[in-house]
N, C-alpha and C positions, 0 to 999 in steps of 0.2 A: 516484686520490686519495680516492675516496669511502669506501674501506674502510681505516681507519687500523689495524685490528687484523690485517690479513692476515698470517698466519704468525707473529704475535708472541705470542699467548696463546690458551689454551683458554677463558678466561672469557667468559661471556655478558654481563657488566656492561660497558657502554661507558665509555670514559674520560671524565673530567669536566674542563672547562676553565673557569677563573674569569676574567672580563673586568672590569677596573677602570678607570674613566674618569669624570671629573666632567661630561663633555659627553654628553648623551643621543644626539646624532647620531653621535658616534664609536662608542658602544656598539652602536647599531643597525647601523652599517656593519660592525663586527666580527662581529656575529651573522649578518648576511647572508652574509658571506664564509665563515664556518665552519659554517653550517647544513647544508651538503651533505656534511660529513665524517663524520657519524654520531656525534659526540661530544655529551655532555650539557653545556649551556652555563649558567653562572651569571653574574650581573652585579652589580656594586657601583658606586656613584657616588662612593665615597671610600675612602681607605686604611682608615679605622676600620671601615667596613661590610665591606670585604674581609676584614679579620681576623676579624670576627664570623662571616662565612660559612665561613671556614677552620675555625673551631671547631666549626661545626654540620654540615658536609658533607665527605665525602672529596673531595679535589681532586688531580688529577694534574699540572695545568699552569696557570700564571698568566700572563696578558698584561696588563701595567699601563702606563698612561700615565705620563710623567715629571712633567708640570706639573699639579698638583692643589692646591687650597687646603687649609690646615690640616696636611696630611701629604703630602709629595711622593712621587713614585713610588719614588725611591731609598730614602727612609725606610721606606715601606711594605714594599718588598722586603727591606730589611735585617731588619725584624722578622719577616717571613715566613720568611726564611732561618734565623733563630735558633729559631723556634717550630715550623716545619714544614720541616725541612731536605730531606726527600725530594721535595718539590714542585718541578717544573721551573719556572724563572722567566725570562720574556721581557719586555723593556722596549721601549715605544714612545717615541721621542724625536725632537726636532727637531734640525736641524743646529746650532742655537745653544746646545744643551744639552750640549756636549762635556764640560765640567767635571763637571756633575751625572751624566753617563753614566759617567765614570770612577769617581765615588764609588759608583754603583750596582754597577759591576763588582766593586769592592773590598769593599764592605760588604754588598751584597745577593746577591753571588755569582751573578749572572745567567748563564744559559746562552747568551743571545744578545740582541742588540738590533736593532730595526728603526727606520729613519727614516721620518718622515711626509713626504709621503703614501706609504703602503705599496703594494706590488704584491700583488693578491689571490692570485694563483697562488703567488708566493713565500711569502706568509704561510701558506697551506695546506700547502705543502711543508715549511716549517720546523716547524709544529705536528706534522705527520705524522711527521717524522724524530725529534723529541724524544720523542713519545709511544711510538713503536715501540721506541726504545732503552730507555725506562723500563719498558715492559711486558715486554721480554725480560729485563731485570734482575730484575723481579718473578718471572717464570717460573723463572729460574735459582735464586732463593732458595726457591721452592716445591719445585723438584726436590731441592735440598740438604736441605730439611726432610723431604721424603719419604724420602730416603736415611737420614737420621738416625733417623726413626721406625722404618723397617724394620730398622735396625741394632739398635735397642732391642728390638724384637720378637724378632729372631733370637737376641740375647743371652739373652733370657728363656727362649726355647725350648731353647737350648743348655744353659742352667743346669738346666732340668728334665730334659733328656736325660742330663746327667752324673749327676744324682741317681739316675735309674733304672739307669744303667749300674753305678754304685757299689753299688746295692742288689742287683743280680742276681748278678754273679760277679766274682771277682778277675781272672779271665782276660780279661773285657771291659775292665777297667781297664788291663790291659797293652796292649790294642789301642788304647785311647784315648791311651796314652803314645806308641805308634807314630805315631799321627796328629800328635801334638804335635811329635814329632821331625822329621817330614817338613815341618812348617811352620816349624821353628826355623831360620831363616836370616836373612840381611840383608834379605830381602823379606817377612818375616813380617807386618809391620804392614799393608802395603797389599795383600798377597795376600787377606787377609780382606775388604778393601774391594772388590776385584775380584769375589770370589765373591758378596758381598752385592749389589753393583750388578747383576751378571749375573742373579741370582736374581729380581730385580724383573721383568725381561722374561720370565724362565722361568715365573713364576707365571701369566702370561697365555697362554703357549703351551708346555706341557711338551714336546711332540714336537719343536718347533723348538729348544728349550733343549738337549735331548739331542744333536740334530744339531750344535749349535754346539760342543759338547765335542769332537766328532770333527773338525770344521773347525779348531778351535784346535790340536789335536794335529798334524794334517797340516801346517798353516801353520807351526807351530813347527819341525817337522822339516825342512820345505823351506827355511825361512829359515836354519837352521844349515847345510844342504847348500850354500846359495848364498853362504856365507862371512860372514853377518852375525854380529856378536858375540853373546855370550850375553844381554847386556842388550837388544840390539836385537831378537833373536829372541823374547825374553820379552815385549817391548812389542808385537810382532806378535800373539802368542798372547793377550795381554790385550785388544788391540783387537778381535780376533775374538769373545772372550767378552762384550765390552761393546758390540759393534757395533749391537745392536738396542735399546739403552737409549732411543734417541729415539722408539721405537715405543710407549712406555708409554701414551701418550694415544690411540693408534689405536683406532677401533671394531673389534669382532670381525670384521665383514664385510671390512674392509680388511686386518686382521692376518693372516688365513688365505687371502687371495686370491693366486693366482699372479701374478707380476709381469707376464707377457705379456698377461694379461686385464684389466689396470687401464684404466679410461677416463681421459680427459684430466684431470678434476678429481682423481681418485684418484692418478694419477701425479704431479701437482703436489704433493699432500699427502705422497706417498711421498718425493719429492725433498727435503723439508724435514728428514727425520729424522736424516740424518748430521750436520747442523749442530746440531740440538737435542741429539744425543748428545755432540758436542764441548762444547757449552755446559754440559751437566750436569757435565762433568768438569773444567771450568776451575778452576784454582787448587788442585787436589788434587796434593800432592807425588808425584813419581815417575810420574805418569800423563800428563805433558805429551806425550811421544812417542806414547803410545797414543791420546790424544785427537786428535792430528794425523792419525794413520792412520785414525781413525773418520771424520773430516771428508772425507777424500779416498778412501774405500773404493770409491766408484762412479765415479771418474775412469776414462776409457778411453784406451788408448794413442794413438788417433788424435785425441784432443782433443774427442770428442763426449760425454764424461761430464759429471757434475755433482758439486759445485756450482760449481767454479771453472774448468772446461774446461781443466784441465792436460793436457799431452800428453807422450809420450815420457819422457825422463829427468827432466822436471819433476815427475813423479809419484814420490813416495817409493817405494823398492824394496819396503818392507814392504806398501804398498798394492797394488802390482802382484802380489805374492804372494797377498795376501788375495783379490784379484779372481779369480785362476785357481782357487784352492781353493774359494771360495764358489760360483762359478758351476758348477764341476764337480759338487759335492755337491748343489746345488739342482736340477741336471738329473737326477741319479740319484734324488733323493727326490721329484721332481715339483713342487718349489716354483717352478721358473722358468716352465714352460709349462703346468703342470697334468698333463702326461704324464710317466710314469716312464721314464727312459732306462736302458739297461744301462750298465755302467761303460765298455764299449768304445764304445758310441754317444756317451756323454758326452765321452769323450776325443776322439773324432773331431770333435765339435762345437767343443770348445775349440781343437783344431788348425786347424779351418776359419777361425777368426777370429784366429789367431796373426799378430801384426804389425799387426792392425787394432784389435781390442778389447784384446788381451793382448800383453805383452812376449814376444817370441819366445824370449829366453833363459830366462825364467821357465817358459814352456810346456815347453821341452826339459828343464829341470831337474826339473820336475814329473813328466814321463814317466819319467826315469831313477829318480826317487825312489820312484814308486808303480807303475810298469808295466814294470819290467825282468823279464819273464816267465821268461827263460832262467835268471836267477840267483835272484830273490826267491822264485818259486813253489817252486823245488826246495830252496832254502836255509833257508826258515823256514815255520812253520805257526802257526795261531792255536789256542790252547787256553784252556779255562776254568781258574779257580783249582783246581777239583776234580781236574783232569787233570795238574796240575803234579807233577813228580818231582824229587827232589834231583839236582843235577848239570846240570839244564837251564840254558841260557844265554839271556838276553834278547837278541833280535836288534834290538830298537828300544827307545826309552825307553818306560817304562810310566807312564801317567797315570791318576789317579782319574777318577770320573765328573764331577767338577767341573773337570777340566783341570789338576789340580795334579800336578807331577812327583813320582812315588813312587820309582822306581828307574831307573837309567841303563842305556843300551845296554851289553851286555857283562857285566852282573851275573850271577854264578853263583848259582843258587838252592840254598839248603840247607833242612833240615827246619824250622828256626825261621822263616825268611822265608816259606816256603810256608804254614805255620800262620797267620801273621799276615795274609797276603793272603786266605786263606779266611775268616778272621774279618772282615776289612774288607769283603769281598764280602757277607757275611751282614748286616752293619750297614747297608750302602748299599742293600740290597734289589734290586740289579741286578748282573748278571754282569760280571766283569772279562774283557776280551778281551786275552790275553797273547800277544805274538808271540815265539816262541822259535826258536832255531836247531835244525835237524834234526840228529839224532845223527850224528856223524862228518863233518858239513859245516862248513866255515869260515864265519865271519860275513861 
């Protein structure tokens, strides 16, 4: 109870509580009760003095007595509600003040009331609950503002890039038109939001950001193979791309540390980030499903995961898919234990915990999708854009380095498409890895 800010905010500024009562003994008792909670305490002996303090100091929460001379608690809280609506308001009242309490609820919009004499532990718990809720709301607004500012920055950079492209060659303008067409769908408006939000975490850890693109493509493909609708599979891919959004405030030492080597305090901080990621996306249209997947991405099939200890089919199928794909690639890349696993070793590790940490059906579907050696190795191969030839057929969906679907499985490549893909690869500054069917082999 002594740490009101645990998990609620990154700010170093403690919350401020204003105590208003005309009796000095009551103010002293309230101060003793709340002194151990780590909040900044302000006191006023009247409603008028309380309003002056609200003008002069930032206040997060008010505790006011009901019966005071000149200005009652309900009158004071009603004025505070009008002039400082964001401040949480709590009323102290006696059993005989029922009518005044109802007026305070209606006019002062109080969050809660307590009867005298109060219970110290109950009072501290109530103050803690309301301050945590408010600070989480503030943090959500901060994250929304950061997203808005980053969007403005990226739009400015995009504008500059378009000017340079226009100045260089007409050919690059055609490539820009190709990119516009790939985005021109019913999901165009929030695809940009997904890319923007994902890039925030990517700025902190570019290597992990590139790995997330691969995870997103694998999870999308596996979701489709398991019968999820296109919209559900897309939500899985978006959740993978945005899964690390809650890590934005992590220090570098924690950001790059393998999960298996976290100490108890670091592991506790780590467990908070799926909820922070969900909070950052609250209220964004079309991302409700993705935000739900983000919250439950670390639930385990046997109920030992977090944050809600869901088990079995209580865990959304999209999250069960995310879990297998994420842990497999984290093992391969060394993010899970600090040691790099081969793909075969990583698969064996996933299989070892099938039915315990992972859904057995998802594990089996994952093996069929990515480890059918007798068929896939002989039927397809990976080529760069430079190696593409007219007549080649895509054996899997092709995604950009940002995880955006460019071409669908089964697309026959011609000279025009190959030229555009080469130019896209040049603009991105990273190679495209294209899976094509071997000549003469069926898809």
